[in-house]
C-alpha positions in Angstrom: 97.5 127.4 49.4 101.3 127.1 51.2 101.5 125.6 54.3 104.3 123.8 56.8 104.6 122.0 60.1 106.4 123.7 62.8 106.8 120.5 65.3 107.3 121.1 69.0 110.4 119.6 71.3 111.1 118.4 74.3 114.3 118.3 76.6 115.7 115.1 77.5 118.1 116.9 79.7 118.9 120.8 79.8 122.1 122.0 82.1 123.2 125.2 82.6 126.5 125.9 82.1 127.4 129.8 82.5 126.5 132.6 82.5 127.4 135.4 79.8 126.7 138.7 78.6 123.7 138.7 81.2 122.4 135.6 79.4 122.7 132.1 80.5 124.6 129.0 78.4 123.6 125.9 78.3 123.9 122.3 77.3 120.7 120.2 76.0 119.1 117.4 74.0 116.7 118.4 72.0 114.0 116.0 70.7 111.2 116.7 68.1 108.3 115.6 69.3 106.3 114.8 65.2 102.9 114.1 66.3 102.4 117.6 68.0 103.0 121.0 65.9 101.5 123.9 64.8 100.5 124.7 61.1 101.5 127.4 59.5 99.8 128.6 56.3 100.3 131.6 53.5 97.2 132.5 52.2 96.9 134.4 49.0 94.8 137.8 49.1 95.1 141.9 49.2 96.7 143.0 52.1 98.2 146.9 53.5 100.7 145.4 55.9 101.9 141.9 57.0 98.6 140.4 58.6 98.9 137.2 60.7 95.3 135.6 62.1 95.6 132.5 64.6 98.0 134.2 67.2 95.5 135.8 69.6 96.4 137.4 72.6 100.1 138.1 71.1 100.8 141.7 69.8 102.1 141.7 66.0 105.8 143.2 66.9 106.3 140.1 69.8 105.2 137.7 67.5 107.9 135.7 66.8 106.7 134.8 62.6 106.7 138.6 62.8 110.3 138.5 64.1 111.4 136.0 61.5 110.0 138.0 58.7 111.5 141.2 59.8 114.9 139.7 59.5 113.9 137.9 56.2 113.5 141.4 54.8 117.3 142.5 54.2 117.9 138.9 52.1 115.2 139.3 50.7 113.9 142.5 49.6 110.8 141.5 47.8 109.3 139.9 50.6 106.9 143.0 52.0 105.6 143.1 48.2 104.5 138.9 48.7 102.8 140.0 51.5 100.9 142.6 50.2 99.5 139.1 48.3 99.7 136.7 51.2 98.7 136.9 54.9 99.7 134.0 57.2 97.2 131.8 59.2 98.5 129.7 62.2 96.6 126.6 63.3 97.7 126.7 66.9 97.9 122.8 68.6 101.4 123.5 70.8 100.0 125.1 74.1 102.0 128.0 75.4 104.4 128.9 78.0 104.5 124.8 78.1 108.2 124.6 77.1 107.7 122.9 73.9 108.9 125.3 71.6 105.8 126.6 69.8 106.6 130.3 69.2 110.1 129.3 68.4 109.3 126.5 65.9 106.6 128.6 64.6 109.3 131.1 63.3 111.8 128.6 62.5 109.5 127.1 60.5 108.6 130.3 58.4 112.1 131.0 58.1 112.5 127.6 56.4 109.0 128.5 54.6 110.1 131.4 53.2 113.4 130.1 52.3 112.3 127.5 50.4 109.9 129.2 48.2 112.8 131.5 47.6 114.7 128.2 46.3 117.2 128.4 49.1 119.2 131.0 48.5 120.0 130.9 52.1 122.2 128.0 53.5 120.6 126.6 56.4 123.9 127.6 58.7 122.9 131.3 57.8 119.1 130.8 58.3 119.9 129.3 61.8 122.1 132.6 62.8 119.2 135.1 61.4 116.7 132.9 63.8 119.4 133.1 66.3 118.5 137.0 66.8 114.9 135.6 67.3 115.2 133.3 69.9 117.4 130.8 71.6 115.4 127.9 70.6 114.9 129.2 67.0 118.6 127.6 65.5 117.4 124.1 66.6 114.2 124.3 64.3 115.7 125.2 61.4 117.9 122.8 61.2 114.9 120.6 62.3 117.2 117.7 63.0 114.5 114.7 64.9 117.6 114.8 68.2 120.6 117.1 68.3 122.6 118.4 71.3 122.9 122.8 71.8 125.0 124.0 73.3 125.8 127.9 74.1 123.1 130.2 73.8 121.2 127.7 71.8 123.5 128.5 68.8 125.1 125.3 68.4 123.2 122.8 67.3 124.9 119.2 66.7 122.7 116.2 65.6 122.4 113.5 67.5 121.8 109.9 65.5 119.1 108.1 67.1 115.4 107.0 66.6 113.3 109.3 68.1 111.6 108.3 71.2 107.6 107.8 71.4 106.7 110.5 73.9 103.4 111.4 75.8 103.1 114.9 77.1 101.5 116.4 79.7 101.0 119.6 79.6 98.9 121.3 83.0 96.7 124.5 83.4 100.1 126.6 84.2 101.5 128.8 81.9 105.5 129.0 82.7 106.9 132.1 81.7 110.3 131.3 80.2 111.9 134.8 81.3 110.9 134.2 85.5 111.8 130.8 85.3 115.4 131.7 84.1 115.4 134.8 86.6 114.8 132.0 89.4 117.4 130.1 88.6 119.7 133.1 88.6 118.5 133.7 91.7 118.5 131.0 93.5 120.2 128.2 91.8 123.0 129.8 89.8 125.7 128.7 92.5 125.0 124.8 92.2 126.4 124.8 89.3 128.4 121.7 88.1 129.4 120.9 85.2 131.0 117.5 86.4 127.6 116.1 87.4 126.5 115.5 83.6 129.8 114.9 81.8 129.1 112.5 78.7 125.5 113.0 78.6 125.2 114.5 75.4 126.9 111.0 73.6 124.6 109.1 75.5 121.2 107.9 73.9 118.2 110.0 75.5 116.2 106.4 75.9 119.4 105.1 78.1 120.0 109.0 79.9 116.1 108.1 81.2 116.4 104.9 82.4 120.0 105.8 84.0 119.7 108.9 85.5 115.2 108.9 86.0 114.8 112.1 87.7 113.4 114.8 86.6 115.2 117.3 89.2 118.7 116.0 87.9 117.7 116.3 84.4 116.4 119.7 84.0 118.4 122.3 86.1 115.1 124.8 85.1 112.9 122.4 87.0 113.7 123.4 90.5 113.7 126.9 89.5 110.1 126.5 88.1 108.9 124.7 91.0 110.0 127.4 93.0 108.3 130.1 90.9 105.3 128.3 90.2 104.8 126.5 93.4 101.3 124.8 91.8 103.4 122.5 90.0 104.4 120.9 93.4 100.8 119.8 93.7 100.4 117.8 90.9 101.4 114.1 90.4 103.7 113.7 88.2 105.7 110.8 89.4 107.5 108.6 86.3 107.6 112.0 83.6 110.1 114.5 83.0 110.1 118.1 82.8 110.6 120.0 79.5 112.9 123.4 78.9 111.1 125.9 81.5 107.4 123.6 82.0 105.0 123.1 82.5 104.6 120.3 80.2 105.7 116.9 81.3 106.7 114.0 79.4 107.2 110.1 79.4 108.5 107.4 77.1 105.0 106.3 75.7 104.2 102.4 77.0 104.3 99.5 74.3 
């Protein structure tokens, strides 16, 4: 049985840098979370069509692993035949709608797994380009860096050399829809965009940045939008925690 871990991420900071062609551009520090991951298995059997288990409640056409499979059909023409003899089973641990990149990580890991099984005919850059058509966060998970600055629409991923932080994560029983949070940001907060306010953040290590800024609202432009879209977040006592992505998860550095 073949398998791969699909790791979660947090956004140490996330700043909106502009709006082009109907999408927001950003600058963000992504950090991989090595102790929180989904596991994707390829299990042998006989199947009529592409089969995926473990993602209950997600329609096949919306599933990021299925989208990754479709993206791979052109460069890997024998893939459809392979999946008549294998199914995908996902052991989910990363909560959904939590700002931890679960679906995007699953897609990125699946792309890497199939490429590895095929003896790596695609470069990582080519694989990441395929991933960018699936979702904005997918290229980060294709590169699989422990820490990286991510720019543009998510397609520019630059490794940031630092010791990954030991993080504690808290996910409330609130699901935040990414599209809704971005729409709220665009409607109410886009005019507040000020690139000078985060100048140099991409050159600062994550621990120092969290100590220096220490304000979740300043670090993550989507946090005030998430608070507006999901007022129940306001009721949580999360003093000392930082907000990841479009939410709803919070994180902080683990105490030694």
